[in-house]
N, C-alpha and C positions, 0 to 999 in steps of 0.2 A: 389471369386476372388478379388472383389473390397476391401473387408476387408483386405485381405493379402497384396494387393498393398498399401493400406492406412497405415497399420501397418509398412510396410517396409520404407515408406517415413517419418513416424513419429518417428521411433525407433532411439535411439541414439546408433547405432551400425554401424560397418563397412559396406561398400557397398557389395552387393552380389558378384559382379565380383571379380575375383582374389583369391577366397578361394582355399586353397590348398586341403582341405578336407571338404566336406559338407555332413551332414546327416539330412534328413527331415522325420518326422513321420507324415503322412497325408493320408487321403482317404483310410483308412484300409490297408495301405501299408507303406513301408519304402524305401526311395531313398538314395542310397550311391553314391556320386559323388566326383570326384577329382582324386588324385593319392596317391598310397601307394608304399612302396619300394619293396615288395615281395608278392609272391603268398600266403604264409602262413598268412600274415596280411589280404589280400583280403578275403581269405577263412574264417578266424575267424570272420570278420565283416559280411560277407554274412550269415554265419551260425548263428551268434547272431541275425541278423534281422529275419531270418526264425524262430528261436526259439521264438522270441517275438511274431510272428504271428501264433504261434501254428503249425509250420511246413509248412506253406503255402509259398513255395518258389516262386510261381508265383506272389506273391504280393511284392516281393523284386525287386526293380529296381537297378541293379548293373552296374553303369557307372564308376567304378573304373578302372583307368589305372595302370598298373604295371610299375613303373619308378624308377630305382635304385637311382636316385638323388632326389626323392620325400622327403618331410619332414618326419622325423622319428616318429613312434608311439612307445613310450617307453614300453607300455604294451598293446598288442593287446587284451589280455583276458579281461583287465579292460574296454577297449573301447567296446568290444562285450557285456560285462555285462551292460554297460551304455545303449547300444542299446536295450537290453532286458528290462531294467528298464523304458525306455522312454514311453511317452504318446502321444496321438494324439495332434498335434500342435507343439510339441517340434521341435527345429531347431538348429543344431550345425554348426558352421563355425570355422575352424582352419586355421590360417595364420602362417607365419614363427615364429613370436615371441609372438603371442597372438591369442585370439579367444573368442568365446562366445557360450553359450547355452541358448536359450530362452525357458522358462518354465512357467507353469501356476502360480505357487506360489514359492516365493523365500525362504519360511520358513518351508515348510512341510517336512516330513520325506524323501519323495522321492527326493526332491531337495537337502537335506543335503547329502544323499547317492550319488547323481549325482555329487555334488561338489567334494567329495572324489575320485570318479572314474575318474573324469576329471584330477585331480592331478596325479593319478597313470598312466592314459593312456598317457598323454603327457609329464610328468616329470616336475620338479620344474622350469626349465628354460623357460617354456611356460606359460604366464599369461592367464589363462582361467577364464572368468567371467560368472556368471549367470545373465541373464536379464529377466525381467518379460514380458510375452506376454500381450497384451492389454486385 
């Protein structure tokens, strides 16, 4: 816990509060938090998380609210694929015009694939960056 708190204060990333959509891969589980526009998107993300965990739906914490005015997800299937690709420690936050995904390595094949999936998932109008975990 101390390491996570220290990383949060040292990271040059937006504050945790106010994220429209947040996904965390940790503790052999995945947390989905924030708001999505429709049930289809919510279901795609929850199913992607369960698939990443080998079908273990009890390890998926789904705190997603269905809010028609929520920020759009351009391609829910791409975001679900990103969830399946993710590794322990990854952390995604999306805000209205930008966001970030914290990963272990900025240059490995998994991160290269993640960068492409982020562009597809949120569209070109949302600036999504990869940042390195400590």
